[in-house]
N, C-alpha and C positions, 0 to 999 in steps of 0.2 A: 504493500500500500504506500502511495506517495503521501507527503504531507498535505498536498492540495486536496486529494480525494478523501483523506481522513477528515479534514475540516469540513468539506462539503457534505460528506456523509453524516457527520454528527449534526450539522445544521439542518439537513433534510429530515433526519429522524425527529428532531425537535419540532420542526414545522409540521410534519405529518400528524403528530399528536394533536396539534391545534386544528388542522384541517379536518380531521375526522369528525369533529363536532361543529365545524363552522356553519353559520347560517346560510341557507341557499341564496338569500338576498345579497350577502356579502360576496359570495363567489360570482354571482351574476354581475354585480357592480364592478368587480375587478376585471371581468372580461369585456364588458361594454366600454369601460374607461380605457382599457388596453387597445380596443379597436379604434377609439377616438385618437389615442396617442399615436398609433401606427399611421393613421391617415394624416394627422397633423405634422408628423415628422417624415412623410414619404420622400421628400427631397433628400433628406439625410440618408434614408434607407437606400434609395436608388443610387446615390453617390457611393455608398459603401458597396453596393452590388457591382458598380462599375469597376471598383478595385478587384473584386472577386473575379469578375469576368476577365480582367487582364491577367490575373493569376492563373485562371483556367486555361487561357490561350497559351501562356508560357509553359504550362504543364502538359500541353498537348491533348487536352480533353477532346473527345469525339463531339461531333455536332449534336448528337442526342444528349450527351451529358451537359454540354453548354446550354442547351434548351432547358434542361432541368434546373440549371443554376441561375438562369436569367430571370430578373424581375422587371416588370414595367408597371405602369399605373393600374392596368387592368388586373394584374396578378396581386398587387398590393390591395386593391379593392376586394379581391377574392379572399384575402386573408382577413380583412375587416369583416366581411360578410360571414365568414366561417366563425369568427369569434362571437359575433352577435347571435348567430344561429345556435351555437353551443350554449350561450348564456340563456337563451329563451327556452331551452329544453327543460323538461321536468328534472328535478334533481334526483339522481338515482339512489343516493345514500339514505338509508332508513326505509326504503320502499319494501313493502311486504311482497315477497315472491310467491309464497304459498302459506296457507294456514289450515290447521285441522285440529280436531278434538279426538282424544283417545278414550277408550272405555275406562281407563284407570283414573280419569278425571283431569288429565293434563291437557292444557291448551298450548299448541306448539306453533310458532311462527318462524319462517325462514326469511331473513331480511338482508338487504344488501349492505355491505360494509366496504370501506376502502381496502385496497391491497396494502398500502403503506408508502413505500418509496419505490419509484420506478426509474430505471435508467434507460434512456433512449439514445442509441448510437445510430447516426444516419449520415448519408452521403448527399452531397450536392444541393438538394432542394432546400433552400433557406426557409420556405414557407412551413416546413415541418416544425421549425422552432415555435411558431405560433400555434399550429394545430396540436402538437404534442403538449405544449404548455397548457393550452385551454382544456383539453380533454382530461389531463391528469388533475388539474385544479377542480374541474366540474365533478370528478369522481372522488374528490377528497384525498387525492394522493399528492405527495410531494414528488418532484421530478428533478433529476439531474440530466441535462441535455449535453450531448457531445456531437456537434455537427461536423460535417466534413471539413477538412483543411481548406478546401477551395471556397467554402462559403462562410469563412470565419467572420469577415467584416459585416456581411449582411446579417448573420445570426446575432452578432453583438448588438447591432442597431435595433433589430426586432425585439430582442430580449429586454433592452432598455425600456421599450414601451410596455412590455408585460409587467415589469417591475413597477412602472408608474401606476398600473392598474391595481397591483397588490397594495401599494401604499394608500391609494384612495379608499380601498375597502378595509384598511387596517388589518390586513392579513400579513403574515411573516414573509419578508422578501425571499427567504430561503425556500419558499414553497416552489419556486421555479428558478433553478440555478443553471447556468451555462458554463461549461468548462472553457476557460478563457484562453486556451492555448492550442496550438497544433501538435503538441508533444504527444506521440503515440503511447508513451508510458502511462498516460492517464486512461487510455482505453483499457490497457491491461489491468490497471488498478480498479476500474469499474467492474470488470469481469470477475474480479476476485473479492469484491467488497461485500462478502456475505453478512457481515455484521450491520451493514447500513442499507443495502439495496435488496429489495424483495424479488424483483423480476427485471430482466433486461429485455428490451425490445429493439432488435436490429432492423433498420430500414435501409436497404441498399441492394447491391448486386450480390451474386453468388459468392464472390470472394469475401465480402464483409460478413455475410451470414455464416459462411463456413468457418471463418475465423472465430466468430462469437461462439458458435456451437462447439468448436473444438476446445476452446480455452476457458469458457465461462464456468465458474463454480456457482454462480448465481443462476437460478432457473431462467429459461429463455422462452419467449413467445416467438416461434419460428415464422419469419416472413421471407419465404424463399422466392427465387426468381419467378417471373411471370411468363412461362412458356404457354401462351394462350392459343388455342385452336378455334377455328371456325369451320364447322362441317356443313356443307351445302347438300341437303338431301335431295333425292329424286323428286320429292313433292314440294320443293322450295319454290316460292314465288320469285320470278326472275327479277322484277324491278326492286322488290324488297332486298333481294340478295345483292344486287349491284350496289345499292346504297349502303347496306350494312358492311359489306366486305371492304369497300374503300375507306369508310369511316373507321372501321376497326383497326386498320393498318396505319392510316395516314393522319388522323386527327392530331395525335401527338405520339410520335414514335418512341420517345424516351421514357414513357411511363410503363409501369408493370402490367397495365391492362391492354397494351398494344398487341394486336394479333401477330403471332410469329409463324403460324402454319395454317395454310388453307387446304382443307380436304374436300374434294368434289366427288359426289356420287357419280358413278359411271353413267347411270341413266340420265342424270342431269346434263352431263357432258355430251352424251349422244343427242340430246334434244336441243341444247343451246350452244354447244361448242365451247370455244375458249374465251367467251365474252368476259368472264370475271378476271381472267389473267390479263386480257388486253386492257380492261379498265384499270387494273393496278399499274400496268406499265405506262399507260397514258397519264397516270397521276404521278409518275416519276419513281415508282417502286421497282427495285431490282428483284425479279422473280427467279428463285432457284427451283426449277421444276424437275420432277422425277418422272421417268418413263413416258407414258402417253401424254402427260401434261406439258411436255416440252413443245413449244412452238417457236417460231422465229422471234428472236429478241430475248428469249429466256436464257438462263444459264443452267447447265446440267447440274442437278443437285447431287451432293455427296452425302454419305452417311452422317457426317457431322452437321449437316444443315437441319436435320430433324432432332428435336430436343435442344435446340440452340436459341438463346434469347438474344436477338440481334440488336434490339433497341435502336433501330435505324430504319431507313427506307429500303428494307430487304425483307422478303418473306419466302418461306419454303412452301411448295405446292405439290400436291399429289392427288391422283385419282384413286378412289377406294370403291370397293364392291359392297355398297350398302352400309347401313348403320352399324352392323356388327363389326365390320372391318374398320370403320371409323373409331368405334369404341376401343377396339384392340390397339389401334395406333396411338390413341390418346393415353391409354393406360401405360403403354411402353415409353412414350416420349414426353408426356405432360409433367407438370410440376404441381398438380392439384390446386392450382390457383384459380383460373377462370377459363371456361370453355363454352362455346356457343353452338347451337344447332339452328339452321334455317330450314324450316319445313312447315307445311300446312297440314301435315298428317299427325293427328293427336297421338295415335298409338306409337309412332316412331319417336315423337318428342318425349313421350312418357318413358319409353325404353332408354333413351339417351339419359334422361334425368335419373332413372333408377339404377342404371348400371355404371355410372361414373360417380366418383366421390370427390370431385373438385369442390373447393370451398364455395365457388360461385358457378352456377350453371344458368345460361340464358337461352331463351328461345326467341328467334326473330328480333334480336337486339344486339347492338354492338358491344364487344368486349370492353370498350372504353368506358362503359358504365360501371366498371369494377372500381368503385370509389365511394367512400363513406358519405361524402356530401351528396352524391346522387342517390344514396340509400336513405337520405333524410337524417343522417347523423350529425350534420353540420360540418364535421371534419373527421379525419381518421388519423391514427398513428401509422397504419399500414394494413395490408391484407394478410391475415394469419393463415398459413397453409398447413399448420399442424392440426392435430385432432383433439388436443387437450385444452380445456378452459375456454379458449377463444378461437373462432374460425371466421374467415371472411373479413370484412372491414371491422377494424377495432376502434370503436367509439367509446364514449364515457361509460356506458353500461358494461361493456366488455372489460373495463379496467377495474371492476369491482369483484369482491369475493362475497361470502355471505356467512352469517352466523345464525344459530338457532336461539330463539327466546322462548323459554318454557315456563308456563305459569300454572301453579297448583293452588290448592286451598288446604294447607296442612297435609298434603298428599304424601303417603309413605308407601314404600314398595314391600309387599308381603314376602 
């Protein structure tokens, strides 16, 4: 443990004790004030982001990673909107999940409680500073944030606005802390801080998540890479498919919900030909096509193209023989993140949904909807692909645990 992490951990533990019983109104005030402060200081935030963009260019970041890093007024407005949306949600702490009476006279309630202290380690996207801070505060948790080295200036500027909100609500400033250095030793210290941090949430690429899973002594919410598939069934509507496929790949290529593999049913291909592949190429996408999917302008796919997260204007494509073949391919190459089926056949859609275990499955909708904000959560820390505690978009409710409150009336056990 470093001296910095020890001090931050102790402060977070103390703050978590206060947050566990903080009034919902105080948490909401902190978030709305933080939103106002972010907007009021947007010029400073954008100036800080310009420094980060320069650092990213010097570091040789890919276009997709630079897009993740970049802030403009619209994205700053999105952060503000997310903070206000989280503030307006019902407070999850103390909510009764279930209640029942036993024949022995006991009344039992299961109620939501904070987890305690959460550590969030993330790459590139500076807006995660606001999203993670907001969701942890809303759920009564203290949080220690460690942003990517490339987003340090932006994260510091955003964090300052969050602290302004905490002060306005008379909540401890240590409720939301940001590691103020690029020193990777602090990452190692977070992963080993079992006395201070209750769970680690990594948000980033396979390299970061793998590092965290290998080295963490603190429990981890796994947020693995987004190897998202779109399967176009024989019964898919052509115009819906054309719109969804292009959007799923091109709306934003650098996010985990971007489609990385297109699977086309052979019957659809026989009826409509290569229209979907041609649409993608017309939009500037490099298509790595396998077998019969190869047409003029595509690149012959290799084995490494399947199960690969491109995070770029590149997609793998393959023709499959029906929904069973598509399911088998996704089971082999997918990451249990987000997969979509395009079909008008209810039975085929039902089979796709039942036989795949991805955290998010969609029908006739773009994989780009794999986002907590689009799910009505206001914001998210990430998309959890593990099977324990949280799956899919992790919002405030998913950052809680629970306890049992048991009431008797002089009740004794025979």
